[in-house]
N, C-alpha and C positions, 0 to 999 in steps of 0.2 A: 504494500500500500504506500502510495506516495502522493505528494502534491497538495491536495486540498480536501475540504469538507465533502465535496461531491464524491471523491474517491472513497471516503469512509462510508458514506451512505451506500455506494455501489458495493463495497466489500460486504456490508451487512446483508444487502439484498441477495447478492450472488452466493453468499455462504448458506443461504436457505434455498438455493436453486430456484429463485423466483425471477419472473420477467418484470420489466418496468411496469407493464400493464397490471400485473397481479398486485404489486406493491401499491400502485396508485389506487386500485380498487379498494384495497384494505384501508388505506389512509384517507380515502375520499377525494382524491385528485385524479386528473387525467394523466395518461402515460406521458404526455408532453411535459407536464410539471416535473415528473421524476427525471426525465431526460435533461431538463434544464438544471435541476439540482446537481446531477451527476457530471454535467459538462461545465459547471461553474458559472452558468449564465445568470443564475438567480443571485441578486444582491442581498435579499432578505429572506430568511426562513422564519415563518411565524412561530411563536412559542407554542401555540396549540398544535401545530404540525410536529414540532419537536416532541410534544407529549404523546401524540399518536404514534410516532416512530418508536419512542421509548416503550410504550405499552405493547406494541406489536413485537418488538425484539426482546421483550421481557427483561428490561433493565429499568432502573429508576430514572425519573426525569433528570435528576442530578447527574447520574452517570452519563446519560446521553448528552446533556448540556456540557459536562466537563470534557467529554471526548470531542465534541464539536468545537468547544473553546480551545482545546489543545491545537486542533488544526488551524483554527482562526489565528491564534497567537503565533504558532510556528510558521505558518505560510502566508499570513496576512490576508486571508480570504474574508472579505466583509460579507458575512452570510447571515447576520442576525438583525432582526427588527428591534429597534429600541421601543421599549414599552413605557 
């Protein structure tokens, strides 16, 4: 895994052998949204989306946020919505 937050989301998705469409359906977004996350095209990821991802991947919100923050801090990917 390298690069950015999108790579981390892709890692989680592919570790479950899921398509982008399947993850989008579970999270409540279209396949195009997942594609944008993974390609780094999205500048903000909503906190409720982070919660849905955490719930699906069976980790705490804090864990998911910390993992995403790690990639944000390490690689400078501005991926979070200010609340």
